N, C-alpha and C positions, 0 to 999 in steps of 0.2 A: 397149895395155893397161898399166895401172899395177899396182904390187905393194904389198900391205899385209899386216899381221899383227895379230891381236888380242893384247892384253897378257895374259900368263898371270895369270888371276884369283885362283887359289888360293895363289900364292906370296906371300912377303913383298913388299910393293909396291915397296920400293926395289930389291930384287934383280931383280924382274920388269922394272922400268923400266930398270935398268942393262943388262939383257940386250937389251931392245928397242932401246935407244940404240945398242948395239953393232952392230945390224943396219943402222943408217943407212948406214955406210960400205960395206956389202955391196950396197946398192942399194934398200933398202926405201923406198917413197915415203910411206907413212903407217902409223900405229899407231892401233888402236882400243881404247878403255878402257871396259870394261863397268861397269855399276852395277846391282846387284840389291838385296840387303838386307845387303850387307857394307860395305866401305869406299866412300866417295863417290868418284866419278870426277874431279870438278874438281880436287881436291887433288893427285891423282896426275898429272893432265894438266899441272898447273903445274910439278910436279917434272920431268916429261918435257921441258917447254919449256926448262927450264934445262939439261938434260943433252944436248940435241940442237941442231942448227943448221939443218938443211934439211927434215927429215921433218915431214910434216903430222900433226896430233894431233887425233883425233876422239873424240867421246863416242858410245858404242854400248851403251845409249842413256840419255839423261836422260828420265825419264818425265814426262808432261805433267800429272800430278796433284800431285806432291810439292813442286813449286816454282811460283811464279806466273810467268806469261808474261814479266813485266818482269825477274824475277830470272834466268830462263833467258837472256834477251837480255843482261843485265849480265854473266853468267858467260861467255858466248861472247865478248863484246867484251873482257872482261878477259884471257881466254886468248889471244885474237888479238893483244892489245897486247903481252903479255909474250913471245909467241913470234915476234913480228915478222910477223904476217899468215899464220900457219900453222894456224889453227883450222878444224875442221869440226864443226858442230853436228849430232849425231845425236839425234833425238828419237823418242819412241814412247809408246804407251799402257801398256806393261808388261801384267801380267795382274791380274785381280781379286783373286787371293789375296794378292799383294804389295801392291797399292794399298789394299785394305781391311784386310788383316791387319797390315801393317807401317806404312803411312803414315796409316791411319785416315781415308781418304777414300772416299766412295761411288764405285764404278766406274760412271760414267754418261757418255754422250756422248763416247766415245773419239775418234771421227773429228772431231767438232765441236771438241773441245779441241785436237787436233793442228793442225787448220786454223787455229784462232785463234792458237795459239802461233807458228806460222810467219808468219802475216800481221803479228802485233804485233812480233815480233822484227825483221822487215825494216823496219817503220816506225820502231822505236826506234833501230836502227842508222843510219837516215837522219837522226836527231835531230829527228824530227817532234815537235810538241807533241801528246801522246797523249790523245785523248778517244775512248773506245770503250765500247760497251755491247752485250754479248753474254753468253756464259757468264761472262766476267769483266767487271766494271764498272770503268772507269778514267775519272774518279774515281768512288768510290761515291756514288750519288745520295742526296739526303735521304730519299726514300721507302724506301730500303733501309738507313737508319741512318747515312748519311754526314753529316759535320758540317763538317770543315775541309779536306777534300781539294780539290785544284785540279789541272787538267791540267799535266803536267810533260813535260820532254824530258830525254834522257840528258845528264848533267852533263859527261862526258868526250867528247872527239872520238875516235871509233873509228879504228883503223888502216885498217879497210875498212868500207864501209857495205853490203857485199854478201857477208857470210860465208856459205859454202855450207851449206845445210841438207839433211840426209838424213833420210828418214822410214823407220823400221822398220815393215814391213807384211807380212802374210801373206794375209789374206782378200781376196776380190775388191774389196770397197768401199774398203778401206784402200790396196790396191795402186793402184786407180784414182785415189785422192787423191794418192798419191805421184807418179804419172805426170803429174798435172795441175799440182801446185803446188810440189813439192820439187825441189831440185837433184839429189838422188840418192835411191836406194832401197836399204834394208838388209834383205834377206830373211835367213832363218835356215833351217838344214837344207835348203839349196838343192841340188836334184838337177837339173842342166842338161838331162838327157834329158826331163824332164817339164815344164820351164818353160813352153814354148809352150802345152801343153795346159792347164796349171793357171792361168797368169797372162796368156796372150797376149791374150785379149779385154779384160781389165781394163786392161792396159797400153795397148792401142790406144784404148780409150774415153777414158782419162785424157789420153793424148797429143793426142787430137783437140781437147781443151779447153785445152791447154797454151799459155802465153804464149811466143811464139818468142824473146823476150828471155832466157828462162831457158837456152836452148841444149838440147842433147840430155840426156835423163835419164841420170845416171850410175848404174851398177849394181855393187854391192860384194858379192861372194860367192866362196866357195871352200871349203876344208876342210883336213884334215890333209895334210901334205906329207912324203913320204919317197921316196927314190930308191935302188933296189938290187934285186938278184935276189930277195931275201927280204923286200922292203919291203911286200909285200901284207899281211903279218901285222899291220902297223901299223893297218890298218883296224879291227881289233877294239878298238883303244883308243877308238873312237867309241861302242861299245856302251853304256857307262854314261851318256853324254850323251844318246843317243837314247832310252834307257829312261827317264831322268829326265824329259825334256821330254814325250815322248809319254805316259808313264805317270803322271807326278806333277805336271806343271805345269798344274794346273787340275782342277776336278771333272768327272766324266762329263757330257758335253754342253756343257761350257764350256772346252774345251782346244783352243787354236788349232793346236797341234803335232800332236795326234791327228787333227784334221780334215785337216791338210796331208798326213800320211802316207797317210791314206785316199784323198785326191785323187790321190796318186801311183799308186794301185792296190793298196795293201797293207792292205786293210780287215781281213782276218782277223788279220794280224800285229799291227796296231795294237790290235785288241781284246784279243789275248792279252797284249801288252805291258802294257796298262792294267790288265787283270785281275790279272796277277801283281804289278805294282808296288803297286797299291792294297791288295793283301793282304799286303804286306810281303815278297814273294818277289822281291827285287831281282835276284838272279842269274838266276832263271828269266826275268824280264823282259828282261834283257840277252841271254840266249840266244835269245829269241824275235825279236830284230831280224834281219831277213833279210840274208844276206851280200851279196845283189845290191844292196840299198839302201845298205849301207855302202860298197860300191864306188863307187856313184854320188855319194856325199857326200864322197869323198876324192880325193886325187891321190897315190896310193901304189902303187908297182910299179917295174919296170925303167925305165930312162931313156926309151926310145922310147915306152913306154906312157904315162908321165907327160907327156911332151911332147904326145902325142895328146890327153890329158885336158885340158891347158891349152887346146888348140884347141877342144875341145868346149864348155868354159866360154865362150870368146871367141865362138863361133858362136851360143851361147844369148843373147848380149847383154851379158855381163859386161864391164865396162870397168875395174874394179879387182879383181884377183885377190887374195882375202884368205886367206892360208894360215898354218897353224901348223906350222912345221918341226919334225920329229921325228927325233932322232938326235944323235950326239955333236958335230956341227959345224953348227949352224943357219945360221951365216953363209955357209958353203960352199953349202948348199942354196939360200939366197936368191940368191947370186951366180949359181948354175947356172940357176935359173929366170929371173932377170933377163936373162940373155944370150939367152933365147928370145923375149922380149917386144918 
């Protein structure tokens, strides 16, 4: 099992990147850079490439609506070049509120777009001359207003023509797609105790259609990390995140995270969280998050307990443990967990 960490999204990006780079010597294998509707991730990933030597750098995630497939391929190839072959491309659909409200794009065909992006990226990195007609037309045909476009191939020679592509996915259809065509899967709010029940069938169906040349599906998941006799209290730091996503990341009936928590068996809690959050009662929404769920989403407690939690994630199929160290010495925490893997 490998070890990674998400970049602290709310901090000054240079400070956050410098902290992440400091974890490289502690044994961190990869860092993941988010992109919602704040700073873009490729800029920060480029800075990380200059500040690190060994650690892989992943996007988590570039959404498939705000950039063309060709630009996503160019961005990943550029990051791979300046990092010396350390890029991981994480892509996903994001949510309709961000896609339509921020990027001004209609939220349609999320799985078709993800599949098309992954297929086109791989062709572009192989420097194929690209002619493709699907959701995206390359080049735009005359009947759709095209005039001077012609099939092109990537101008530069990529460092690698097989950059790993990870797909962010939660619903059965998208998880099935990840298992079928992606190098890796990026779930969120991952509770390993429920993984088999919620995603087992979708993963099996996708794997049955998977090209053997891709190798086994990589699974990146984890949570807050804290070790100590009083570390269990750290789990409460997840309350605002769970409340935000379950309560506010999507309208009622169109919230992936609400549906996920329901599938874990917390239907009543999810309904209470959403009701409070949408009414502006954020603290009540946070209080409605079950302590049992927080425990499942974190690796926080005495050393023996955390070590057991690592094994629970491993047995659930996680191949890269993605942790956010909490405490005065993050490097020490990373070194500690690294010694168990």
